[in-house]
C-alpha positions as CSV (number, residue, x, y, z in Angstrom):
1,M,-15.3,3.4,103.4
2,N,-13.4,0.2,103.9
3,T,-12.6,-1.5,100.5
4,H,-11.3,-4.9,101.7
5,H,-13.1,-8.1,100.8
6,K,-12.5,-10.8,103.5
7,I,-13.3,-14.5,103.3
8,H,-13.1,-17.2,106.1
9,R,-12.7,-20.6,104.7
10,S,-12.7,-23.6,106.9
11,P,-9.1,-25.2,106.7
12,G,-10.8,-28.7,106.3
13,L,-12.6,-27.3,103.3
14,I,-9.8,-25.4,101.6
15,L,-8.4,-28.1,99.3
16,S,-11.8,-29.5,98.5
17,S,-13.2,-26.3,97.7
18,V,-10.5,-25.2,95.3
19,L,-10.8,-28.6,93.6
20,L,-14.5,-28.2,93.1
21,I,-14.3,-24.6,92.1
22,V,-11.9,-25.6,89.4
23,L,-14.1,-28.5,88.4
24,A,-17.1,-26.3,88.3
25,A,-15.3,-23.7,86.1
26,C,-14.2,-26.3,83.6
27,A,-17.7,-27.7,83.6
28,A,-18.9,-24.3,82.6
29,G,-16.5,-24.1,79.6
30,G,-13.9,-22.0,81.4
31,E,-10.3,-22.9,82.6
32,P,-8.8,-22.0,85.9
33,A,-6.3,-19.5,84.4
34,G,-4.6,-18.3,81.3
35,S,-7.8,-18.5,78.9
36,G,-8.7,-14.9,78.8
37,E,-11.5,-15.5,81.4
38,L,-11.9,-13.2,84.4
39,V,-10.4,-15.1,87.3
40,T,-10.3,-14.2,91.0
41,A,-7.3,-14.6,93.2
42,S,-8.5,-17.9,94.5
43,G,-8.8,-19.2,90.9
44,F,-12.4,-19.0,90.5
45,V,-13.5,-18.2,86.9
46,C,-16.1,-15.4,87.0
47,P,-19.4,-16.3,85.2
48,E,-20.8,-13.6,83.0
49,P,-23.9,-11.9,84.2
50,S,-27.0,-13.7,83.0
51,P,-28.9,-11.8,82.1
52,R,-26.7,-8.7,82.1
53,V,-28.3,-5.8,84.0
54,E,-26.9,-2.5,82.7
55,F,-26.2,0.5,84.9
56,E,-24.3,3.7,84.8
57,S,-22.7,4.0,88.3
58,T,-19.1,3.3,88.7
59,E,-19.2,1.9,92.1
60,V,-21.5,0.1,94.6
61,N,-21.4,0.2,98.4
62,I,-22.5,-2.9,100.3
63,Y,-23.0,-3.3,104.0
64,T,-23.3,-6.9,105.2
65,W,-22.6,-9.5,107.9
66,S,-19.1,-10.9,108.4
67,E,-18.8,-14.4,107.0
68,Y,-21.8,-14.1,104.8
69,I,-21.0,-13.5,101.1
70,P,-18.2,-15.4,99.4
71,A,-15.3,-13.0,98.5
72,D,-15.2,-14.5,95.0
73,I,-18.7,-13.1,94.3
74,F,-17.8,-9.6,95.3
75,D,-14.6,-9.9,93.1
76,C,-16.3,-11.3,90.2
77,F,-19.0,-8.7,90.3
78,G,-16.4,-5.8,90.2
79,M,-14.6,-7.5,87.4
80,V,-17.5,-8.5,85.1
81,Y,-19.0,-5.0,85.3
82,D,-15.8,-3.1,85.7
83,V,-17.1,-1.4,88.8
84,T,-15.6,-0.6,92.2
85,V,-17.1,-2.8,94.9
86,N,-16.8,-1.2,98.5
87,V,-17.8,-3.5,101.3
88,D,-18.3,-2.7,105.1
89,Y,-19.2,-5.2,107.6
90,F,-21.6,-5.1,110.7
91,S,-22.0,-7.5,113.6
92,S,-25.6,-7.1,114.6
93,N,-29.0,-5.7,113.4
94,E,-28.6,-2.8,115.8
95,E,-25.2,-1.8,114.4
96,L,-26.8,-1.8,110.9
97,Y,-29.8,0.3,112.1
98,S,-27.5,2.9,113.7
99,K,-25.8,3.6,110.5
100,V,-28.9,3.3,108.1
101,S,-31.1,5.6,110.2
102,L,-28.6,8.4,110.2
103,G,-29.7,9.6,106.8
104,E,-28.3,10.8,103.5
105,G,-24.5,11.7,103.6
106,I,-23.9,9.6,106.5
107,N,-25.4,6.3,105.3
108,P,-23.6,5.8,101.9
109,Y,-24.8,2.3,101.2
110,D,-26.5,1.0,98.1
111,V,-27.1,-2.5,99.5
112,I,-27.8,-3.6,103.1
113,H,-28.6,-7.0,104.6
114,P,-31.1,-6.7,107.3
115,S,-32.3,-9.9,109.1
116,D,-35.3,-10.8,111.2
117,Y,-37.3,-8.1,113.0
118,M,-34.9,-5.4,111.7
119,I,-36.5,-5.9,108.3
120,G,-39.9,-4.7,109.8
121,V,-38.2,-1.9,111.6
122,L,-36.6,-0.5,108.5
123,I,-39.9,-0.8,106.5
124,R,-42.0,0.9,109.3
125,E,-39.5,3.8,109.5
126,K,-39.6,4.0,105.6
127,L,-35.9,3.6,105.3
128,L,-36.0,1.1,102.5
129,Q,-36.9,1.7,98.8
130,D,-39.7,-0.1,97.1
131,L,-38.1,-2.7,94.8
132,D,-38.9,-3.0,91.1
133,P,-39.0,-6.9,90.4
134,E,-38.8,-6.2,86.7
135,R,-35.2,-5.2,87.3
136,I,-34.3,-8.4,89.0
137,P,-35.2,-11.2,86.5
138,N,-33.3,-13.8,88.6
139,L,-35.9,-13.7,91.3
140,S,-37.4,-16.5,89.4
141,N,-34.5,-18.6,90.7
142,L,-35.9,-18.5,94.3
143,D,-38.1,-21.2,95.8
144,S,-41.5,-19.7,96.1
145,G,-42.4,-22.0,98.9
146,L,-39.5,-21.0,101.1
147,I,-39.6,-17.3,100.4
148,A,-43.4,-17.2,101.1
149,A,-42.2,-16.7,104.8
150,Y,-41.0,-13.2,103.9
151,G,-44.5,-12.1,103.3
152,D,-45.1,-8.5,102.4
153,S,-41.5,-7.6,103.0
154,L,-40.8,-8.9,99.5
155,N,-41.9,-5.4,98.1
156,Y,-38.6,-4.2,99.8
157,L,-36.3,-7.2,100.2
158,V,-34.7,-9.8,98.0
159,P,-34.4,-13.1,100.0
160,Y,-30.9,-14.2,100.5
161,Q,-30.5,-16.9,103.2
162,M,-32.5,-18.2,106.1
163,G,-32.0,-20.8,108.9
164,T,-32.1,-21.4,112.6
165,Q,-30.4,-20.4,115.8
166,A,-30.0,-23.2,118.2
167,I,-27.5,-25.1,120.3
168,I,-24.2,-26.8,119.4
169,Y,-22.0,-28.7,121.8
170,N,-18.9,-30.9,121.9
171,T,-20.1,-34.5,122.4
172,E,-16.8,-35.5,124.1
173,T,-16.9,-32.9,126.8
174,V,-20.5,-32.2,127.4
175,E,-22.5,-34.8,129.1
176,P,-25.3,-35.3,129.3
177,P,-26.1,-33.4,125.9
178,P,-28.3,-30.5,126.1
179,A,-31.9,-31.0,124.8
180,S,-33.5,-27.6,125.7
181,W,-32.6,-23.9,126.0
182,A,-33.2,-24.4,129.8
183,D,-30.2,-26.9,129.9
184,L,-27.8,-24.1,129.2
185,W,-28.4,-22.8,132.7
186,N,-26.6,-26.0,134.1
187,P,-23.9,-24.7,136.5
188,E,-21.4,-27.1,135.1
189,Y,-21.3,-24.9,131.9
190,E,-19.8,-21.9,133.7
191,G,-17.5,-20.1,131.2
192,R,-18.2,-22.7,128.6
193,I,-20.6,-21.2,126.2
194,V,-20.3,-18.7,123.3
195,A,-23.4,-16.9,122.1
196,V,-24.2,-14.8,119.1
197,D,-24.3,-11.0,120.0
198,D,-28.0,-10.7,119.4
199,N,-30.5,-9.5,122.1
200,R,-33.6,-10.9,120.5
201,V,-32.2,-14.4,120.2
202,I,-30.6,-14.5,123.8
203,I,-33.5,-12.7,125.5
204,G,-35.8,-14.9,123.2
205,A,-34.2,-18.1,124.5
206,A,-34.8,-17.0,128.1
207,L,-38.3,-16.1,127.4
208,L,-38.9,-19.7,125.9
209,T,-37.6,-21.3,129.1
210,L,-40.3,-19.5,130.9
211,D,-43.0,-20.4,128.5
212,Y,-43.3,-17.0,127.0
213,S,-43.2,-15.8,123.4
214,V,-39.9,-14.7,121.9
215,N,-42.0,-11.6,120.9
216,E,-43.1,-10.9,124.6
217,T,-44.0,-7.2,125.3
218,D,-45.3,-7.6,128.9
219,P,-42.7,-5.5,131.0
220,D,-43.3,-8.1,134.0
221,H,-42.5,-11.0,131.8
222,L,-39.6,-9.2,130.2
223,E,-38.2,-8.5,133.9
224,E,-38.5,-12.3,134.6
225,A,-36.5,-13.0,131.5
226,K,-33.8,-10.5,132.5
227,Q,-33.4,-12.1,135.9
228,K,-33.2,-15.3,134.1
229,L,-30.4,-14.2,131.9
230,L,-28.5,-12.8,134.8
231,E,-28.3,-16.4,136.2
232,L,-27.1,-17.5,132.7
233,M,-24.4,-14.9,132.4
234,P,-21.6,-16.7,134.3
235,N,-21.9,-19.6,131.8
236,I,-21.4,-17.3,128.7
237,R,-17.7,-16.7,128.1
238,A,-18.1,-14.6,125.1
239,F,-20.6,-12.9,122.7
240,D,-19.4,-13.3,119.2
241,S,-21.5,-12.7,116.1
242,D,-18.5,-12.3,113.6
243,S,-17.1,-15.8,113.9
244,P,-18.7,-17.9,116.9
245,K,-17.3,-21.0,115.4
246,T,-13.7,-19.9,116.2
247,P,-13.7,-20.2,119.9
248,L,-15.6,-23.6,119.6
249,V,-13.1,-25.1,117.1
250,A,-10.1,-23.6,119.2
251,G,-11.5,-25.6,122.3
252,D,-12.0,-22.3,124.4
253,V,-15.7,-23.2,124.8
254,D,-17.7,-26.4,124.5
255,L,-21.1,-25.0,123.7
256,G,-22.7,-22.4,121.7
257,I,-25.8,-20.6,120.7
258,V,-25.2,-20.0,117.0
259,W,-26.6,-19.8,113.5
260,N,-26.9,-23.0,111.6
261,G,-24.4,-22.1,109.0
262,E,-21.7,-21.5,111.7
263,A,-22.7,-24.8,113.3
264,F,-22.2,-26.7,110.0
265,L,-18.7,-25.2,109.5
266,T,-17.8,-26.0,113.0
267,Q,-18.8,-29.6,112.7
268,T,-17.0,-29.9,109.3
269,E,-13.8,-28.8,111.1
270,D,-14.4,-30.8,114.2
271,P,-16.9,-33.7,113.8
272,R,-17.3,-34.0,117.7
273,F,-19.7,-31.1,117.6
274,E,-23.5,-31.7,117.2
275,Y,-26.3,-29.3,116.5
276,V,-29.5,-29.6,118.6
277,F,-32.9,-28.1,117.9
278,P,-34.0,-27.2,121.4
279,Q,-37.3,-28.9,122.7
280,E,-38.8,-25.4,123.0
281,G,-38.1,-24.8,119.3
282,S,-35.2,-23.1,117.6
283,I,-35.2,-19.4,116.8
284,I,-35.5,-19.0,113.0
285,F,-34.4,-16.1,110.9
286,Y,-34.9,-14.8,107.3
287,D,-32.3,-12.6,105.8
288,G,-32.4,-10.4,102.7
289,M,-30.9,-7.6,100.7
290,A,-32.5,-4.2,100.5
291,I,-31.8,-0.7,99.0
292,P,-31.8,2.2,101.5
293,V,-33.8,5.3,100.5
294,T,-30.6,7.2,100.7
295,A,-28.7,4.9,98.2
296,P,-26.4,6.8,95.8
297,H,-26.0,3.9,93.3
298,P,-29.4,2.0,93.3
299,D,-28.9,1.1,89.6
300,A,-25.8,-0.8,90.6
301,A,-27.7,-2.4,93.5
302,Y,-30.2,-4.1,91.1
303,A,-27.3,-5.4,88.9
304,W,-25.8,-6.9,92.2
305,F,-28.9,-8.6,93.3
306,N,-29.3,-10.3,90.0
307,Y,-25.7,-11.4,89.9
308,L,-25.7,-12.8,93.4
309,L,-28.9,-14.8,92.5
310,Q,-27.4,-16.5,89.5
311,G,-27.1,-20.3,90.2
312,N,-23.4,-20.3,89.0
313,T,-22.4,-17.7,91.5
314,N,-24.7,-18.2,94.4
315,W,-23.7,-22.0,94.8
316,L,-20.5,-20.6,96.4
317,T,-22.5,-19.9,99.6
318,L,-23.0,-23.6,100.0
319,V,-19.2,-24.0,100.4
320,D,-18.3,-20.9,102.4
321,Y,-21.4,-20.0,104.3
322,P,-23.9,-22.9,104.2
323,Y,-27.2,-21.6,105.8
324,T,-30.5,-22.8,104.5
325,N,-30.5,-21.5,100.8
326,P,-33.7,-20.6,99.0
327,N,-32.0,-20.4,95.6
328,K,-33.2,-23.4,93.6
329,A,-30.8,-22.5,90.7
330,A,-27.8,-22.5,93.0
331,L,-28.7,-26.0,94.3
332,E,-29.2,-27.3,90.7
333,Y,-25.9,-25.9,89.7
334,A,-24.1,-27.6,92.7
335,K,-25.9,-30.8,91.9
336,E,-24.7,-30.8,88.5
337,N,-21.1,-29.4,88.9
338,A,-20.1,-29.8,92.6
339,P,-22.0,-33.1,93.8
340,E,-20.1,-33.3,97.0
341,V,-20.9,-29.8,98.0
342,F,-24.6,-30.6,97.0
343,E,-24.7,-33.9,99.0
344,A,-23.2,-32.4,102.1
345,Y,-25.7,-29.6,102.0
346,M,-28.7,-31.9,101.2
347,T,-27.9,-34.6,103.8
348,S,-27.2,-32.3,106.7
349,P,-30.3,-31.3,108.8
350,I,-28.2,-28.4,110.1
351,T,-28.2,-26.7,106.7
352,N,-31.1,-28.3,105.0
353,T,-33.4,-27.6,107.8
354,P,-36.3,-29.8,108.0
355,A,-39.7,-28.2,107.3
356,S,-40.9,-29.6,110.8
357,E,-38.2,-27.5,112.5
358,F,-39.1,-24.4,110.7
359,A,-42.7,-24.9,111.5
360,R,-42.0,-25.2,115.3
361,G,-39.5,-22.5,115.2
362,H,-40.0,-19.0,116.6
363,E,-39.6,-16.0,114.4
364,V,-38.6,-12.8,116.0
365,K,-40.7,-9.8,114.9
366,D,-40.7,-6.0,115.0
367,L,-42.2,-4.9,118.2
368,G,-42.3,-1.2,117.9
369,E,-41.6,0.8,121.0
370,A,-41.4,-2.3,123.0
371,L,-38.0,-2.9,121.4
372,L,-36.5,-0.3,123.8
373,L,-37.4,-2.7,126.7
374,Y,-35.2,-5.4,124.9
375,D,-32.3,-2.9,124.5
376,E,-32.5,-1.9,128.2
377,I,-32.4,-5.5,129.2
378,W,-29.4,-6.2,126.8
379,T,-27.5,-3.3,128.3
380,E,-28.0,-4.3,131.7
381,I,-27.1,-8.0,131.5
382,K,-24.1,-7.2,129.5
383,Q,-22.8,-4.9,132.2
């Protein structure tokens, strides 16, 4: 079990983030250091659990995406509850599934963060515990309108973040600007694209260019998509789900198929980049937190959910990993205590995704046995 906590802060945000954290801590009645408060290495004063959810376990094991949960929240949870927080990271839903499906003794996690269609897969295969909402009082902090999209999965899942997967490009080096998924097949883009390492997103984009559904199951249509993707492969320099913004900011690539939070951070570091919702519609995602049926410390998982849902902790996601946030309390806290962060989030269509873009977006769903066809295509095109 890896016990490291990692955080990636954009260089352009480091100074302002620290100042805002100090400001927020003082506004909450704390001080940056030396006051008897629990303080992380970055200087963040840890909020007390509100309400406190008691548990007996002495550790909690969390399996999550890279660049997803602010390290300060991990550290604070450990300190305020005097519990060991063990964190491992995965890069794809498939990697998560391969670990969670192995069973007791091999899957040691108490909290996992599945996304999109994988939520349905885990529910269908009975790998998630039913949640007791009475043990997560801060569920009331979530926007009921936004989380309605989770449907029946709310019986097993605590919503965390949501957003879009679309196109980002360098306005100084890419001309004309891409307006559709189909534009990415431009031969002038050879070796100039980074893409998330996600078969449903990339195959889905190809399906959309063919006027098919991102949830296509017809083998003939999927074969067309595979041939289409083989034509795209020379343009893709790298698949990267850990930090796709890194090659963009470094100048190694000029375009990307990325999540909206990564797009926002890229644009923050380099304003030349723009995010485009393709004409065919973006691919939308809904992420959440769940407890595997094999979890050794489910009592600690409930306390973790409740702490992460607090407005005075969850607002840090707006600074570090600004996807579309369904937590009303986090937005209200940022508005009052960190107005620059709040305004940056609210005024950006990248993070604060317009309802119209969600409405015309495409959600990838669990396709049962047909998922094997996607795995086969993915293996072939990446070879």
